[in-house]
C-alpha positions in Angstrom: 13.1 16.8 -37.9 11.1 13.5 -40.0 8.0 15.2 -42.2 5.8 13.4 -40.0 6.8 15.4 -37.1 6.4 19.1 -38.9 3.4 20.3 -37.3 2.8 23.6 -36.7 0.4 25.7 -35.0 -1.9 26.3 -38.3 -2.3 22.8 -38.3 -2.9 22.6 -34.2 -5.7 25.1 -34.7 -7.3 23.0 -37.3 -7.2 20.0 -35.4 -9.3 21.4 -32.7 -11.5 22.5 -35.1 -12.3 19.1 -36.7 -12.2 17.8 -33.1 -15.6 20.1 -32.2 -17.0 19.3 -35.4 -20.5 17.5 -34.9 -20.1 14.0 -36.5 -24.0 13.8 -37.3 -24.2 17.4 -39.2 -20.5 17.3 -40.8 -19.5 15.3 -44.4 -16.3 13.9 -44.6 -15.1 16.8 -47.1 -16.1 19.3 -43.9 -14.2 18.0 -41.8 -11.1 17.5 -44.0 -11.7 21.3 -45.0 -11.8 22.2 -41.3 -8.3 20.7 -41.1 -7.0 23.1 -44.1 -7.0 20.2 -46.5 -10.0 20.4 -48.7 -11.1 18.1 -50.8 -10.6 18.4 -54.2 -13.0 15.2 -55.5 -15.9 13.6 -53.8 -16.8 10.6 -55.1 -20.0 8.6 -53.8 -23.0 7.2 -55.4 -24.3 6.1 -51.7 -24.8 9.6 -49.6 -23.6 13.0 -49.9 -19.9 13.7 -48.4 -20.8 17.3 -47.5 -23.2 18.4 -44.8 -24.6 20.7 -47.1 -24.5 19.2 -50.8 -27.8 18.1 -52.1 -26.9 17.9 -56.2 -26.5 14.9 -58.2 -24.6 12.1 -56.6 -24.5 9.5 -60.1 -26.2 9.0 -63.5 -27.6 5.9 -64.6 -28.6 4.7 -67.7 -31.4 2.3 -68.9 -31.0 -0.1 -71.5 -34.1 -0.1 -72.8 -34.3 3.5 -73.9 -31.0 4.7 -73.5 -32.9 7.8 -71.5 -30.6 8.5 -68.1 -31.0 10.2 -65.0 -29.6 11.4 -61.9 -29.4 10.2 -58.6 -29.5 12.7 -55.5 -29.3 12.7 -51.8 -33.0 11.9 -50.3 -32.2 15.2 -48.3 -29.2 17.5 -48.2 -26.3 15.6 -46.7 -27.9 12.6 -47.0 -28.1 9.4 -48.3 -28.7 8.3 -52.0 -32.4 7.7 -53.0 -32.0 4.5 -54.2 -36.1 4.1 -54.6 -36.0 7.2 -57.9 -33.4 4.4 -59.2 -34.9 1.3 -58.7 -38.4 3.2 -60.2 -36.4 4.6 -63.1 -34.8 1.1 -64.1 -37.4 -1.1 -63.2 -38.1 -3.9 -66.3 -34.8 -3.3 -67.9 -30.9 -2.9 -67.0 -29.3 0.2 -65.7 -25.5 1.6 -66.3 -23.5 4.1 -64.2 -22.2 6.4 -66.6 -21.2 9.3 -64.3 -20.0 9.7 -60.6 -20.0 13.1 -59.6 -17.7 15.4 -58.1 -19.2 16.8 -55.2 -16.0 19.7 -54.4 -17.2 21.3 -57.3 -13.9 20.9 -59.1 -15.7 19.4 -61.7 -13.7 15.9 -61.7 -17.0 13.5 -62.1 -15.5 9.8 -63.5 -16.7 8.5 -66.5 -16.3 5.8 -68.6 -12.5 5.0 -68.9 -11.3 5.7 -72.3 -8.7 3.6 -74.3 -4.8 3.5 -72.8 -2.0 1.1 -72.9 -4.5 -1.7 -72.1 -7.5 -1.1 -74.4 -11.1 -2.3 -72.8 -13.5 -4.9 -74.2 -15.4 -2.4 -76.7 -14.7 -2.4 -79.8 -13.8 1.6 -79.4 -11.2 0.7 -76.6 -12.9 2.1 -73.9 -13.8 0.1 -70.6 -17.5 -1.1 -69.4 -19.4 0.7 -67.0 -20.8 -1.1 -63.8 -24.1 -2.0 -63.2 -26.2 0.0 -61.1 -27.5 -3.2 -58.7 -24.4 -5.0 -58.5 -23.6 -3.6 -54.5 -26.9 -3.0 -52.5 -26.1 -1.9 -49.3 -27.5 0.0 -46.0 -26.4 3.2 -44.3 -28.2 3.9 -41.4 -31.2 1.7 -42.5 -31.3 3.6 -45.9 -30.8 1.4 -49.0 -28.1 2.8 -51.3 -25.9 1.4 -54.4 -22.1 1.0 -54.2 -20.0 0.8 -57.5 -19.7 -2.9 -58.3 -16.2 -3.2 -60.3 -15.8 -6.5 -62.5 -12.7 -7.0 -65.0 -13.2 -4.7 -67.7 -14.9 -2.2 -66.2 -13.1 1.7 -65.0 -14.1 5.1 -64.8 -11.8 8.2 -65.2 -10.9 11.4 -65.5 -7.8 12.3 -67.5 -7.3 16.1 -66.7 -8.3 16.8 -63.2 -8.9 19.8 -61.8 -7.1 20.7 -57.6 -5.3 17.3 -57.8 -1.6 17.0 -57.3 0.5 16.9 -59.7 4.7 16.5 -59.0 5.7 16.0 -55.3 3.0 18.1 -53.9 1.1 16.7 -51.1 -2.6 14.7 -51.0 -4.5 12.7 -49.6 -7.3 10.6 -50.2 -9.7 7.5 -48.8 -12.3 5.0 -50.0 -14.7 2.5 -48.5 -14.6 -0.6 -50.3 -15.6 -3.8 -49.8 -13.3 -6.2 -47.9 -14.3 -9.3 -49.4 -14.2 -8.2 -53.1 -11.1 -8.4 -54.7 -8.7 -10.6 -57.0 -4.8 -10.8 -57.7 -5.3 -8.6 -61.2 -4.0 -5.1 -61.7 -5.2 -3.4 -60.8 -8.1 -2.2 -58.5 -7.6 1.4 -57.8 -8.7 4.7 -56.3 -6.8 7.9 -57.1 -4.2 10.0 -58.7 -2.6 8.6 -62.0 -1.6 9.5 -65.5 -3.1 11.8 -67.5 -2.3 9.7 -71.0 -3.6 6.5 -69.8 -0.3 5.0 -70.6 2.8 3.9 -68.1 4.7 6.9 -67.8 7.5 5.7 -65.2 8.1 4.9 -61.7 6.3 7.7 -59.4 3.5 9.0 -61.9 0.8 7.4 -59.9 0.0 8.0 -56.0 -3.4 5.8 -55.4 -5.0 3.7 -53.0 -4.8 0.1 -54.1 -6.8 -2.8 -53.1 -6.5 -6.8 -53.8 -4.1 -9.7 -53.1 -1.1 -9.8 -56.0 1.8 -10.4 -54.9 3.7 -9.5 -58.7 5.3 -6.1 -57.1 4.8 -6.7 -53.2 2.7 -7.6 -50.3 1.5 -7.5 -47.0 1.3 -10.3 -44.0 -0.9 -13.2 -44.6 -2.3 -14.2 -48.0 -4.4 -10.6 -48.2 -5.8 -9.0 -49.8 -3.8 -5.9 -48.1 -4.4 -2.3 -48.8 -1.2 -0.7 -50.7 -0.4 1.9 -52.6 -0.1 1.9 -56.4 2.8 4.3 -57.0 3.5 3.2 -60.9 5.3 0.0 -61.6 4.6 -1.4 -57.8 2.3 -1.8 -55.0 3.8 -1.0 -52.3 3.1 -1.7 -48.6 6.1 0.3 -46.9 9.6 1.2 -47.6 10.4 -2.3 -49.1 9.1 -2.4 -52.5 8.7 -6.6 -51.8 6.9 -6.9 -48.2 5.9 -5.1 -45.0 4.7 -7.2 -42.4 3.0 -4.9 -40.7 0.3 -4.3 -44.2 -1.9 -6.6 -42.4 -4.5 -8.9 -44.2 -7.8 -7.3 -44.8 -11.2 -9.7 -43.5 -13.7 -6.3 -42.7 -16.6 -6.6 -44.6 -16.7 -2.3 -45.4 -13.0 -1.4 -45.1 -11.5 2.5 -44.7 -8.5 2.9 -47.0 -6.0 5.9 -46.5 -3.0 6.8 -48.7 -1.7 10.3 -48.1 2.2 11.5 -49.5 4.2 15.0 -49.1 7.7 15.0 -50.2 9.4 11.9 -48.9 7.0 10.7 -47.1 4.1 8.6 -47.4 1.6 6.6 -44.8 -0.9 3.7 -45.2 -3.4 3.7 -43.0 -7.1 1.5 -42.8 -9.8 0.4 -40.5 -13.4 -1.4 -40.4 -15.3 1.1 -41.3 -18.2 0.1 -39.2 -16.5 -0.2 -36.1 -13.2 1.4 -34.1 -10.7 3.6 -35.1 -7.7 3.8 -38.1 -4.4 1.7 -38.2 -1.3 3.0 -39.1 0.2 0.0 -41.6 2.9 2.5 -42.4 4.1 5.9 -42.2 7.6 6.7 -43.3 10.0 7.7 -46.2 9.5 7.1 -50.2 10.5 4.1 -51.7 14.4 4.4 -52.3 13.7 2.8 -56.1 14.7 5.1 -58.5 11.8 7.7 -59.8 9.8 7.9 -55.9 11.4 10.6 -54.7 10.6 13.1 -56.0 7.2 12.1 -57.2 5.9 13.0 -60.9 2.5 12.9 -60.3 0.6 13.7 -63.3 -3.6 14.5 -61.7 -5.9 12.3 -63.5 -8.3 10.3 -61.4 -9.3 6.8 -61.7 -11.5 4.6 -60.2 -11.2 0.3 -60.5 -7.9 0.5 -63.3 -4.6 0.7 -63.6 -3.3 4.1 -64.3 -2.3 2.3 -68.0 -5.9 1.4 -68.1 -4.6 -2.3 -67.0 -8.3 -3.8 -66.6 -8.0 -7.2 -65.0 -9.1 -6.7 -61.5 -12.4 -6.4 -59.5 -13.8 -4.5 -56.3 -16.4 -2.4 -54.9 -16.7 1.2 -54.1 -18.7 3.1 -52.1 -16.9 6.3 -51.3 -14.0 8.2 -51.4 -12.1 11.8 -51.7 -8.9 13.3 -52.8 -7.5 16.1 -51.1 -5.3 19.4 -51.7 -2.5 19.0 -48.6 -1.2 16.4 -46.5 -3.9 15.7 -43.9 -3.4 15.3 -40.1 -3.5 11.8 -38.5 -6.2 13.7 -36.3 -8.5 14.8 -39.2 -8.5 11.5 -40.9 -9.6 10.2 -37.6 -12.5 12.1 -37.4 -13.4 11.4 -40.7 -12.9 8.0 -39.7 -15.9 8.2 -37.0 -18.0 9.8 -39.1 -17.4 6.8 -41.4 -18.5 4.7 -38.8 -21.9 6.7 -38.1 -22.9 6.8 -41.5 -23.6 2.9 -40.4 -22.5 1.1 -43.5 -24.4 -2.8 -43.5 -25.7 -5.6 -45.7 -28.5 -5.9 -47.5 -30.3 -8.2 -49.7 -28.7 -9.4 -53.0 -32.0 -11.3 -54.3 -35.3 -10.0 -55.4 -38.6 -11.8 -56.4 -39.0 -15.5 -55.7 -38.0 -16.8 -52.9 -35.0 -19.7 -53.2 -33.9 -21.8 -50.5 -30.7 -23.8 -50.2 -32.0 -27.4 -50.2 -34.4 -27.6 -52.4 -34.5 -29.0 -56.1 -35.5 -26.7 -59.0 -35.9 -26.9 -62.8 -35.8 -23.6 -64.8 -38.3 -22.9 -67.5 -37.9 -21.0 -70.2 -40.7 -18.1 -70.7 -39.8 -16.6 -74.6 -42.8 -17.3 -76.7 -42.0 -20.5 -78.7 -39.6 -22.2 -76.0 -41.8 -22.8 -72.8 -41.4 -26.3 -73.9 -37.9 -25.7 -72.7 -36.0 -25.8 -69.4 -32.3 -25.4 -68.5 -30.4 -28.7 -68.6 -26.6 -30.0 -69.5 -24.8 -32.7 -72.2 -21.7 -33.5 -70.6 -20.3 -30.1 -69.4 -22.5 -27.7 -72.0 -25.6 -25.8 -70.0 -28.1 -25.6 -72.8 -32.0 -25.9 -72.9 -34.2 -28.6 -73.3 -37.4 -30.1 -74.1 -38.3 -32.1 -70.9 -42.2 -33.0 -69.8 -43.8 -34.9 -67.3 -43.3 -38.4 -69.5 -40.0 -37.2 -70.4 -36.7 -39.6 -69.5 -35.4 -40.1 -66.2 -32.3 -39.4 -67.2 -33.3 -36.4 -69.2 -35.5 -35.0 -65.7 -32.6 -35.5 -63.6 -30.2 -33.2 -66.1 -33.1 -30.4 -66.2 -33.0 -30.3 -62.3 -30.3 -28.7 -59.8 -30.1 -28.5 -56.2 -30.0 -25.3 -55.1 -27.1 -24.4 -52.7 -25.7 -21.2 -50.8 -23.5 -19.1 -52.9 -20.2 -20.6 -53.2 -18.9 -16.9 -53.4 -21.5 -15.0 -51.5 -23.5 -16.5 -49.0 -26.7 -13.8 -49.7 -26.8 -15.6 -53.7 -26.9 -19.1 -54.6 -25.1 -21.7 -56.5 -26.7 -24.4 -58.7 -25.2 -28.1 -58.6 -26.1 -31.1 -60.7 -28.6 -33.6 -59.4 -27.6 -36.5 -62.0 -23.4 -35.3 -61.3 -23.3 -34.5 -57.7 -20.1 -32.2 -56.9 -20.9 -30.5 -60.4 -22.6 -26.7 -60.4 -23.5 -24.3 -63.2 -20.3 -21.7 -63.6 -19.6 -19.4 -66.4 -16.3 -19.1 -68.2 -15.7 -16.4 -71.1 -19.3 -15.5 -70.3 -20.5 -19.5 -71.9 -22.1 -21.7 -68.6 -20.3 -25.0 -68.4 -20.6 -28.0 -65.8 -17.8 -28.1 -64.3 -16.6 -30.1 -60.9 -15.9 -28.0 -57.7 -12.6 -27.3 -57.7 -12.7 -25.1 -54.6 -11.0 -21.9 -56.1 -12.0 -18.7 -55.5 -12.3 -18.0 -59.1 -14.5 -21.5 -59.7 -16.6 -20.5 -56.1 -17.0 -16.5 -58.1 -17.8 -18.2 -61.5 -20.7 -20.5 -60.1 -21.9 -17.8 -57.5 -25.3 -16.4 -59.1 -28.0 -13.9 -57.6 -31.8 -14.5 -58.4 -34.2 -11.6 -58.9 -37.5 -10.5 -60.0 -37.7 -11.1 -64.0 -36.8 -8.3 -66.2 -39.9 -9.6 -68.4 -42.3 -9.0 -65.3 -42.6 -13.6 -65.5 -40.5 -15.2 -63.4 -37.0 -15.0 -62.1 -33.8 -13.7 -63.6 -30.6 -14.8 -62.5 -27.8 -12.6 -62.6 -24.0 -13.2 -62.8 -22.6 -12.4 -59.0 -18.9 -11.5 -60.0 -20.6 -10.0 -63.3 -23.5 -8.1 -62.3 -24.7 -6.6 -65.9 -24.5 -9.9 -67.5 -28.0 -13.0 -66.7 -28.6 -16.4 -67.7 -29.7 -16.2 -71.1 -30.5 -18.9 -73.9 -29.8 -17.9 -77.3 -30.1 -20.5 -80.2 -30.6 -23.5 -77.5 -27.5 -22.7 -74.9 -26.7 -20.5 -72.2 -24.5 -17.5 -71.8 -24.4 -14.7 -69.1 -25.4 -12.0 -71.3 -25.4 -8.2 -71.0 -28.5 -6.5 -73.0 -27.0 -4.6 -75.7 -23.4 -5.6 -75.5 -20.7 -6.4 -77.9 -21.3 -10.6 -78.3 -23.5 -12.0 -80.2 -25.3 -13.4 -77.3 -26.1 -10.2 -76.1 -28.3 -9.2 -78.6 -31.3 -6.8 -77.3 -33.9 -8.6 -79.2 -36.1 -10.5 -76.9 -33.3 -10.0 -74.2 -35.7 -9.7 -71.6 -37.9 -12.7 -72.1 -34.7 -14.7 -73.0 -33.1 -13.6 -69.6 -36.4 -14.5 -67.5 -37.0 -18.3 -65.8 -40.2 -19.9 -64.0 -39.0 -21.7 -61.2 -40.7 -24.3 -60.6 -39.8 -27.7 -58.4 -37.2 -29.7 -60.1 -37.9 -33.0 -61.8 -36.0 -35.2 -59.8 -34.5 -34.4 -56.1 -31.0 -35.1 -54.6 
């Protein structure tokens, strides 16, 4: 009898308990517990995952004074109190420093330490995520997800209660199905305790992206795959599973589960419909994957060896003790759908309208006669006035376009060089012709918000929401307050990233 068919009376009874649970009153982890596969880790910045949970969901740290605060649900079992975060972070930037484990096991996720691939900081630690990069609503209530840019990651090295060796486990995550890349590796799940690659079968984690280096699914991706270390697997073959579909859902439920010589991939739109099974069968037949050698660390946004080139967005996820039944997962999916994830505005403050021509004026004292302009491909600030030459006025005027990578934000096309846009590269701003690649579109998409200084608008990079358009020595960068680069200096940061938006000196 195959492992998938080992369905005993105890499991059948647990299915009946799950089926009778109220979707309104139960959380995902209540449902897993009813199915005899309790959560040993439960992470979410958007909502409580147990009906009775009223503790902290996550911690944010503000840059202005280094103070921290914990964000809890509005009520037991409810949605996160986003207003508390917004109030705490007003006029400054905030980072997510801890994602608390709601299971009681103590599997809190914090800044990932150095590993086989060091992070970008001087000490090798990964970056932390912006607290405002992934706003959503659940049932009409605002909340924030975890927007993972490349070089950002969270981890607990020594997990408590996590599966080790060939022990069974399950996991799910709700992700943004439109935010991904082909880097390694946007993961959530079980990884090495040493932050290094210790061999085949030493991981079992959800992967989401369109990397084709190890394996792939149908179409061009992105795909749900399992990161089992030294391989991203979509099925039995390490190369391709044509039954593993490309994902287009804005909110996506991703499931990976494994037990001795058996594992499964399942997924669904997190806002409607039921789960589909993309793979259910034996472990890969390559050496090291049967039996597995799981180690029990928990990661988010990075590979097991701290590979840091991937991106994605995480809203909620759990890991279980034992191999959950499909029936249990089906009811969990219904609970996720009932949470009613939906998009919300990525911008605030002054309204930008596609088609307008704008100029952006510095608000820093001593620099208010300067505007964002360009000299060739270099984006800089220049002194511009009504009496300036027409050529300079055109260089300091920008056509507002719908965001190339996300239509909730904007891109800025040069008035005097049509087809060329402001984009960032290695954190410097450039004027480059649109080459219609995914990378260019992301680099050229920006999200305006109320000015951090209280004056004008601040403009954050969509793909790096900790970073804002800043003038520094009259050149333009995407800068983070107090980061490691020279142009990240804290002095006058909020003024330097706040811009008065005026009608363009010139129109298209």
